[in-house]
N, C-alpha and C positions, 0 to 999 in steps of 0.2 A: 234916463230919458223919460219924459212925460209922454204917455201914449194917448192919442186922441180916440175918443169913444163916439160911436154913432148909435144912440139908443133907438130901437125900432120896435114896432108891434109884431115882431117875428124873432125867431131864434135861429141863428146860423150855426151849422154844424160843419166840422172838417170835411173837405172834399165835396161839399154841396155848393151849388151855384145860386146866386141871388141877383136879380136885376133891380137896380135902384134908380129913381129919378131924383136928381139933386137940384134944389132951387134956393135953399136958404144960404145966405152969404157965408155963414160960419162953416157950412159943409162944403161949399164950393172952394173956399180957401183951404180947408182941410184936404180935400181930394187933390187940389193943385199941389200942395206941399208934399203929400204922399207920393204923387207921381214923379215930382222932381227928385225926391230922395230914393225912389224905387222901393218904398216901404208900404206896408198896409196900415190899416186902422182897426179898431176894435168894434165889433157889433155886440151889443148887449140888449137883452129883452127888456122892454118897459114894463115895470110892475106898478107904477103909479105916475099918471100924467099923460101927456100927449107927445107925439113926434115933433110937432111944430111949436116954436116959442120957447118958453122957459124950460131949462134943463129938467128932464123927467127923472123920477126915481127908477132905478134900473137894477137888474140882477147883478150879483157879485161875481158871476162866472160868465164869460163870453167867449167869442171866437174871433180870431184874427181874420180880417177881410182883405184879400189880395186882389188888386184891380187887374182884371184880365182883358177888359175891352171898354171902350167908351165911344159915345157918339152923341151928336146933337139930335134931340127928338124933334118930330114934326111940330110940336108945340113950342120949340125954341129952348127947352130945358135940357140940361145935361143928363144923359143916361149912362150909367156904368154897370158893368157886370163884374161881380166879385166872386171869388172862390174862397170857401172857408179854409183857413190854415190851422194854426195851433190854437188850442184852448188856453185860456188864462183865467186867473183869479185877480179881481180888483183888490188892491191893498189900501189905496188911499186915492181920493179924487179932489180936484179943485175945478171951479167953474170960472172961465174967463168972462170978461165983460160982455162978449158977444154970445154968451151962454154955451160955448163949446166946452165939453167936459174933457179934462185931461186926467189921466190916471197913472199911478204906479201899479204895474201889474207883475204877477209871478206867472211864468209859463208853466203849464201843467204837462207832465210827462204821460204819454200813452203807453200802455203795456205792449209787448210784442203782439202783432196781429196773428190771429189763428184762422184756419179755414172754417167755413160755415158747417155746422153740425147737422146730422140727420134730423134732429129735433126741431130744426129751424126751417124745414122744407116749406111749411105753410107760410112763414114770414117771407121767404124768398119768392114764393108764388104771388104773395100779395104785392111785393115790390114790382114783380114783372107785370102784374095787372095795372098798377099805378103808372108804369112806364108807358102804357098805351094812351094815357091822357095827353091831349095836345100840349097843355102847359108844361107837363113833365118832359115830354119829348122835346119841347122848345128849349129846355134847360140842359139838354144832352145828358140826362142822368138816367137813361133807360138801359144802359148796359147791365149785364148780370153782375150781381154782387158776389165776388169770389172770396170775401173774407167777412168775419164777424163785424169788424169795425165799419166797413163800407155798408153792410146791410143795416146795422144798427143806426148809423148816422143818417142814411137816406130815409129810412122809415120814420125816425124821430122828426126829421125835417119835414117830410111830406104829409104825414098823417095829421088829421084835424084835432090835435091835442091842444089844451090851453097853453098860454105862455108859461105859466108856472110849471105845468107838467113837462114842457119842453126844457125849461131851465133845469128842472130836477134830473132829466135824462142827460143833459149836457154835463152836469156835475159828476155823473158816474164815470169813474176811471176805467172800469172793466167793460169791454163791449159785450161780454157774455151777460153781465148783470144788466146792462142797458137793454139787451134783447129780452131778458126775462121781464123787465119792467114794462117794455112795450107790449109784450104778450098779455100781461096783467091788465094794462090799460085797455087793450082791445077786448079782453074778456068783459071788463066793466061796461064798455060801450055796447057790446052785444046783449048784455043783461039788462041794460036800461030801457 
């Protein structure tokens, strides 16, 4: 099966929520087909190009987007809320005439999840502080992170890292390594 991709100027992580406004015909058709089949689509970070128009150059690792809700926006456009599912690696792509990118993907396995360690108490506190922001609260991602995977995914998603840094974090198989990388990026930000 060819898996449809939605390149965005953001990186979706497993378990995280993303609100999208869909208006291009290629993505309206894609969302309709996904909803009919009860399947998701792939979100990949844009590394070169724009969200609108010609297919953009995108990351080779992405995250499955599972449609959780939809509604017509006051501006008449379709709004959908997706939740990050499984991570995948893009093996091969093709671009349809309407510029929709289809990909052969390999699903990436995540290791068994582990509880948050004492060394991550500051990162857990940072997530709790972020949860107080109205935009984060609106995404219902404010509950305490009880595992390394949840803590790593939410912080990587919410913190103001570059697209490339977020892609690098998504590529990490180990949540413990992902948390160490997040701490290193935060240390760089504080030193800048």
